[in-house]
C-alpha positions in Angstrom: 15.1 -11.7 -68.2 16.5 -10.8 -64.8 18.0 -13.6 -62.9 16.6 -14.2 -59.5 19.4 -14.8 -57.0 19.7 -15.6 -53.4 21.1 -12.8 -51.3 24.0 -14.8 -49.7 24.8 -17.1 -52.6 28.0 -15.2 -53.5 26.8 -14.5 -57.0 26.9 -11.1 -58.4 23.5 -9.9 -59.8 24.8 -9.4 -63.3 25.4 -13.2 -64.0 29.1 -13.4 -63.3 30.6 -16.6 -61.9 30.2 -17.0 -58.2 33.1 -16.3 -55.9 34.2 -18.7 -53.3 34.3 -17.4 -49.8 36.5 -19.4 -47.4 35.9 -19.3 -43.7 39.3 -19.5 -42.2 38.1 -18.2 -38.9 36.0 -21.4 -38.4 38.9 -23.9 -38.7 40.5 -24.6 -35.3 44.2 -23.4 -35.0 46.3 -24.6 -32.1 47.6 -21.9 -29.9 51.3 -21.4 -29.5 51.0 -22.6 -25.9 49.5 -25.9 -27.0 52.3 -26.4 -29.6 55.0 -25.6 -26.9 53.3 -28.0 -24.4 53.1 -30.8 -27.0 56.7 -30.3 -28.0 57.9 -30.4 -24.4 56.0 -33.6 -23.8 57.5 -35.2 -26.9 61.0 -34.1 -25.9 60.5 -35.3 -22.4 59.5 -38.8 -23.6 62.5 -38.9 -26.0 64.9 -37.9 -23.2 63.4 -40.5 -20.9 63.9 -43.2 -23.5 67.5 -42.1 -24.2 68.2 -42.3 -20.4 66.7 -45.8 -20.4 68.8 -46.9 -23.3 72.0 -45.4 -21.8 71.3 -47.3 -18.6 70.8 -50.5 -20.5 74.1 -50.0 -22.3 75.9 -49.4 -19.0 74.4 -52.6 -17.6 75.5 -54.5 -20.7 79.1 -53.1 -20.3 79.2 -54.2 -16.7 78.0 -57.7 -17.7 80.6 -57.9 -20.4 83.4 -56.8 -18.1 82.3 -59.0 -15.2 82.3 -62.1 -17.5 85.7 -61.3 -19.1 84.1 -60.8 -22.6 85.5 -57.4 -23.5 88.1 -59.1 -25.7 85.3 -60.8 -27.7 82.8 -58.1 -28.4 82.5 -56.5 -31.9 84.9 -53.5 -32.5 82.1 -50.9 -32.4 81.2 -52.0 -28.9 84.8 -52.4 -27.8 85.5 -48.9 -29.0 82.8 -47.5 -26.8 83.9 -49.7 -23.8 87.4 -48.5 -24.3 86.2 -44.9 -23.5 85.3 -45.9 -19.9 87.5 -44.7 -17.1 89.0 -48.1 -16.1 89.1 -49.6 -19.6 92.8 -50.3 -19.7 92.8 -52.0 -16.3 89.8 -54.2 -17.2 91.2 -55.2 -20.6 94.6 -55.9 -19.2 93.2 -58.1 -16.5 91.2 -60.0 -19.1 94.2 -60.5 -21.4 96.3 -61.7 -18.4 93.6 -64.2 -17.4 93.3 -65.5 -21.0 97.0 -65.7 -21.5 97.3 -67.6 -18.2 94.6 -70.1 -19.3 96.5 -70.7 -22.6 99.7 -71.1 -20.7 98.1 -73.7 -18.3 96.9 -75.7 -21.3 100.3 -75.9 -22.8 102.0 -76.4 -19.4 100.0 -79.6 -18.9 101.2 -80.8 -22.3 104.7 -79.7 -21.6 105.0 -82.2 -18.7 104.6 -84.9 -21.3 106.6 -83.1 -24.0 108.0 -86.3 -25.6 104.5 -87.7 -26.0 102.7 -84.5 -27.0 105.4 -82.8 -29.1 104.8 -79.4 -27.5 107.7 -77.0 -27.9 108.5 -73.5 -26.9 107.6 -72.4 -30.4 104.1 -73.8 -29.9 103.8 -71.8 -26.7 105.2 -68.7 -28.3 102.8 -68.9 -31.2 99.9 -69.3 -28.9 100.5 -65.9 -27.3 100.9 -63.9 -30.5 97.2 -63.0 -30.6 97.5 -61.3 -27.3 100.1 -58.9 -28.6 97.6 -57.0 -30.8 95.4 -56.7 -27.8 98.3 -55.4 -25.7 98.8 -52.6 -28.3 95.1 -51.6 -27.6 95.8 -51.5 -23.9 99.0 -49.5 -24.4 97.0 -46.8 -26.3 94.3 -46.4 -23.7 94.5 -43.9 -20.9 96.7 -45.2 -18.2 97.4 -48.3 -20.2 101.2 -48.0 -20.9 102.5 -49.6 -17.6 99.8 -52.2 -17.8 100.8 -53.1 -21.4 104.4 -53.2 -20.4 103.7 -55.6 -17.5 101.6 -57.8 -19.9 104.5 -58.1 -22.4 106.8 -59.1 -19.6 104.3 -61.7 -18.4 103.8 -63.0 -21.9 107.6 -63.2 -22.4 107.7 -65.5 -19.3 104.8 -67.6 -20.7 106.3 -67.9 -24.1 109.1 -70.1 -22.8 107.3 -71.6 -19.8 109.2 -74.5 -18.3 110.3 -75.6 -21.7 114.0 -75.6 -22.2 115.1 -76.4 -25.7 112.9 -78.1 -28.2 112.2 -74.8 -29.9 113.5 -73.5 -33.1 117.1 -73.6 -31.8 117.9 -70.2 -33.3 117.0 -68.2 -30.2 114.0 -66.6 -32.0 110.5 -67.6 -31.1 107.6 -67.0 -33.5 106.4 -64.1 -31.3 109.8 -62.4 -31.0 109.7 -60.3 -34.3 106.2 -58.9 -33.3 107.4 -58.1 -29.8 110.5 -56.4 -31.2 108.2 -54.2 -33.4 106.0 -53.4 -30.4 108.6 -52.5 -27.9 110.6 -49.6 -29.6 107.6 -47.4 -29.0 108.1 -47.9 -25.3 111.7 -47.0 -24.9 
């Protein structure tokens, strides 16, 4: 019995399995121009967003510097801020201001030394944290003379107006650390 087949069914008249015919030419394919245009638009949006983020970072850095907070930011942020052109000057000024504030607090107590028990050792110990920060200033571009001036200022602050009452051995708690810091400067 002969099989009756439709002409466009894809079946061969001898009863074999039908073959599938795909119509690729009917599916829409984007043109190269459309791909390039979409890619350019995406890249433009990404670049605009990057510019916005960089502007926000600069504004945050200005805020941090203006409020004397460079010394307090996390290391990853401080590392980026230390790459700015005036980083050594900004950080040195902030260290100087913070050291002066600590000195003023101790000076007020030094006037009543017998009642408060504040000694030059206390004052010297209070400035030790600044020495690590001074090393950072020293290593920044243009920071060497600023760091040297800071060490001299801290040396003055470490005694203050307090004569005697310290360790009595001529060595303050900050002296060994300063001694390790200064040979690199000579």
